[in-house]
C-alpha positions in Angstrom: -85.5 34.4 -25.7 -86.0 35.4 -29.4 -89.2 34.2 -31.0 -88.7 32.2 -34.2 -90.6 33.1 -37.4 -92.0 30.2 -39.3 -90.7 29.8 -42.8 -93.4 27.3 -43.7 -95.8 24.7 -42.4 -95.1 21.0 -42.7 -98.0 18.7 -43.3 -98.4 15.1 -42.1 -97.4 13.8 -45.6 -94.1 15.8 -45.5 -95.3 18.6 -47.8 -94.2 22.1 -46.9 -96.7 24.9 -47.4 -96.0 28.7 -47.2 -98.8 29.5 -44.7 -101.4 27.9 -42.5 -104.1 29.1 -45.0 -102.4 27.2 -47.9 -101.9 24.1 -45.7 -105.5 24.1 -44.7 -106.6 24.5 -48.3 -104.9 21.2 -49.1 -106.4 19.4 -46.0 -103.6 20.0 -43.6 -105.1 22.5 -41.1 -102.8 21.3 -38.3 -99.5 21.5 -40.2 -96.5 22.1 -38.0 -94.6 25.4 -38.2 -91.0 25.1 -39.5 -88.4 27.7 -38.6 -85.1 28.4 -40.3 -83.1 25.8 -38.5 -85.7 23.1 -39.0 -86.0 24.0 -42.7 -82.3 23.7 -43.1 -82.2 20.4 -41.4 -85.0 19.1 -43.7 -83.0 20.2 -46.7 -79.8 18.6 -45.3 -81.6 15.3 -44.7 -82.9 15.4 -48.3 -86.5 15.4 -47.1 -87.3 18.6 -48.9 -85.6 20.6 -51.6 -84.0 23.9 -50.6 -85.7 25.6 -53.5 -89.3 25.0 -52.5 -92.4 26.4 -54.0 -95.7 26.2 -52.1 -97.8 23.5 -53.8 -101.0 25.3 -52.9 -100.4 28.9 -54.2 -97.1 28.6 -56.1 -95.3 31.2 -53.9 -91.5 30.9 -53.5 -90.2 30.7 -49.9 -88.7 33.9 -48.6 -85.4 32.3 -47.5 -82.5 32.2 -49.9 -80.3 29.2 -49.5 -76.9 28.6 -51.0 -77.0 26.8 -54.4 -76.8 23.1 -53.8 -75.5 20.6 -56.3 -78.1 18.6 -58.0 -77.4 15.0 -59.1 
């Protein structure tokens, strides 16, 4: 079985952080890890934008997603 690498960490309020350190700095020390398939599903559901920047440190996420239409 191949281990999945977290792309980000999802807080209770639905905010996605780039690391546990960033999540903890904003009061979300128990943020859940999100892997590539979960990240894509969150984007597809419209719960998060595919072009996410960490709200704690301003880092871009390392995954490049196809450009999506914006309405």
